[in-house]
N, CA, C and O of each residue as an XYZ file, in Angstrom:
228
protein
N     -36.437    119.320     58.958
C     -35.093    119.257     58.387
C     -35.339    119.191     56.798
O     -36.234    118.518     56.287
N     -34.434    119.969     56.103
C     -34.486    119.818     54.669
C     -33.071    119.481     54.256
O     -32.238    119.065     55.062
N     -32.845    119.663     53.062
C     -31.678    119.407     52.262
C     -30.837    120.670     52.125
O     -31.409    121.744     51.935
N     -29.550    120.602     52.210
C     -28.774    121.578     51.779
C     -27.784    121.468     50.613
O     -27.311    120.342     50.454
N     -27.433    122.310     49.871
C     -26.479    122.163     48.756
C     -25.182    122.737     49.226
O     -25.129    123.854     49.741
N     -24.067    121.923     49.038
C     -22.723    122.186     49.652
C     -21.872    122.686     48.616
O     -22.294    122.745     47.461
N     -20.619    123.082     48.940
C     -19.661    123.782     47.941
C     -19.335    122.976     46.755
O     -18.767    123.500     45.796
N     -19.672    121.683     46.764
C     -19.306    120.780     45.657
C     -20.228    120.996     44.503
O     -20.041    120.381     43.453
N     -21.191    121.819     44.643
C     -22.107    122.098     43.716
C     -21.413    122.824     42.417
O     -20.576    123.717     42.550
N     -21.795    122.407     41.334
C     -21.137    122.985     40.106
C     -22.155    123.895     39.380
O     -21.845    124.446     38.324
N     -23.346    124.048     39.938
C     -24.588    124.860     39.570
C     -24.993    124.451     38.087
O     -25.207    125.260     37.185
N     -25.055    123.225     37.992
C     -25.625    122.546     36.697
C     -26.962    122.869     36.465
O     -27.335    123.109     35.316
N     -27.852    122.910     37.560
C     -29.264    123.100     37.651
C     -30.117    121.801     37.582
O     -31.347    121.864     37.581
N     -29.521    120.760     37.532
C     -30.530    119.521     37.480
C     -31.299    119.341     38.751
O     -32.369    118.733     38.726
N     -30.822    119.828     39.842
C     -31.706    119.886     41.064
C     -32.876    120.735     40.858
O     -34.017    120.364     41.133
N     -32.568    121.934     40.349
C     -33.743    122.861     40.255
C     -34.821    122.400     39.165
O     -36.007    122.714     39.266
N     -34.306    121.618     38.101
C     -35.236    121.106     37.097
C     -36.088    120.169     37.678
O     -37.240    120.103     37.249
N     -35.689    119.354     38.675
C     -36.516    118.222     39.140
C     -37.249    118.561     40.414
O     -38.123    117.781     40.792
N     -37.009    119.529     41.040
C     -37.839    119.879     42.239
C     -39.283    120.026     42.084
O     -39.644    120.961     41.369
N     -40.111    119.346     42.570
C     -41.574    119.321     42.220
C     -42.224    120.590     42.835
O     -43.284    121.016     42.375
N     -41.549    121.238     43.947
C     -42.099    122.434     44.589
C     -41.455    123.649     44.320
O     -41.935    124.654     44.843
N     -40.302    123.775     43.492
C     -39.697    124.950     43.038
C     -38.806    125.501     44.300
O     -38.515    126.692     44.406
N     -38.448    124.603     45.145
C     -37.726    125.046     46.321
C     -36.283    125.322     46.077
O     -35.572    125.630     47.032
N     -35.825    125.241     44.948
C     -34.426    125.348     44.707
C     -34.307    126.510     43.732
O     -34.975    126.556     42.699
N     -33.361    127.528     44.123
C     -33.191    128.797     43.416
C     -31.806    129.030     42.968
O     -30.914    128.410     43.547
N     -31.526    129.798     42.065
C     -30.200    130.165     41.752
C     -29.558    130.916     42.841
O     -30.262    131.730     43.438
N     -28.365    130.773     43.183
C     -27.527    131.396     44.386
C     -26.398    132.076     43.704
O     -26.396    132.472     42.539
N     -25.441    132.164     44.573
C     -24.206    132.931     44.123
C     -23.191    131.922     43.869
O     -22.436    131.593     44.785
N     -23.092    131.364     42.641
C     -22.106    130.248     42.252
C     -22.685    128.738     42.490
O     -22.151    127.769     41.952
N     -23.796    128.628     43.324
C     -24.418    127.395     43.394
C     -25.875    127.526     43.756
O     -26.310    128.605     44.158
N     -26.563    126.576     43.640
C     -28.003    126.613     43.916
C     -28.225    126.719     45.296
O     -27.327    126.337     46.046
N     -29.379    127.223     45.814
C     -29.751    127.131     47.154
C     -31.223    126.562     47.431
O     -32.169    126.818     46.686
N     -31.320    125.789     48.540
C     -32.832    125.209     48.718
C     -33.363    126.057     49.767
O     -32.728    126.361     50.777
N     -34.604    126.451     49.488
C     -35.516    127.356     50.425
C     -36.091    126.190     51.538
O     -36.972    125.384     51.239
N     -35.534    126.241     52.663
C     -36.125    125.208     53.581
C     -37.524    125.185     53.958
O     -38.117    124.198     54.393
N     -38.075    126.484     53.740
C     -39.578    126.777     53.979
C     -40.383    125.981     53.013
O     -41.489    125.589     53.385
N     -39.916    125.668     51.699
C     -40.691    124.922     50.861
C     -40.240    123.378     50.701
O     -41.029    122.521     50.303
N     -39.140    123.152     50.984
C     -38.455    121.820     50.834
C     -39.371    120.781     51.803
O     -39.600    120.990     52.994
N     -39.825    119.658     51.058
C     -40.545    118.727     51.836
C     -39.814    117.379     51.922
O     -40.344    116.298     52.178
N     -38.571    117.601     51.680
C     -37.541    116.320     51.834
C     -37.895    115.213     51.006
O     -37.777    114.067     51.439
N     -38.321    115.447     49.848
C     -38.873    114.361     48.870
C     -37.463    113.449     48.398
O     -37.538    112.270     48.054
N     -36.371    114.114     48.443
C     -35.161    113.626     48.038
C     -34.864    113.548     46.546
O     -33.858    112.976     46.127
N     -35.730    114.118     45.776
C     -35.519    114.155     44.274
C     -34.127    114.813     43.834
O     -33.415    114.324     42.957
N     -33.813    116.011     44.565
C     -32.733    116.688     44.263
C     -31.509    115.933     44.583
O     -30.503    115.994     43.878
N     -31.600    115.225     45.644
C     -30.446    114.368     46.188
C     -30.177    113.175     45.207
O     -29.044    112.729     45.026
N     -31.248    112.714     44.614
C     -30.936    111.621     43.743
C     -30.359    111.917     42.495
O     -29.547    111.162     41.961
N     -30.805    113.165     41.918
C     -30.091    113.599     40.533
C     -28.888    114.299     40.649
O     -28.271    114.604     39.629
N     -28.407    114.641     41.945
C     -27.115    115.443     41.950
C     -25.877    114.509     41.675
O     -25.518    113.719     42.547
N     -25.242    114.593     40.503
C     -24.042    113.896     40.019
C     -22.887    114.109     40.886
O     -22.041    113.230     41.054
N     -22.834    115.268     41.445
C     -21.639    115.678     42.285
C     -21.797    115.390     43.754
O     -20.945    115.788     44.549
N     -22.905    114.682     44.161
C     -22.958    114.486     45.476
C     -22.992    115.768     46.512
O     -22.599    115.733     47.678
N     -23.510    116.832     45.875
C     -23.408    118.160     46.637
C     -24.687    118.360     47.468
O     -24.724    119.363     48.180
N     -25.660    117.586     47.462
C     -26.933    117.822     48.303
C     -26.835    116.812     49.394
O     -26.675    115.623     49.120
N     -26.922    117.234     50.606
C     -27.044    116.446     51.698
C     -28.105    116.900     52.759
O     -28.466    118.076     52.811
N     -28.598    115.936     53.607
C     -29.540    116.216     54.675
C     -28.895    117.358     55.592
O     -27.709    117.329     55.921
N     -29.707    118.274     55.940
C     -29.281    119.364     56.742
C     -29.080    118.715     58.193
O     -29.908    117.901     58.605
N     -27.989    119.079     58.949
C     -27.800    118.581     60.263
C     -28.845    119.115     61.223
O     -28.824    118.779     62.407
């Protein structure tokens, strides 16, 4: 399981800046997390001011 970025994302880029593995990329209107690279460290979850990053179901 990895994290996902929801529609609440404002595309600020904070999560991408802090991801130690480069698992977050620019998407269409919001960032996207590549689950193949995400190790669930939670750094992106912590820095997201809009609470747009959630654990994947």
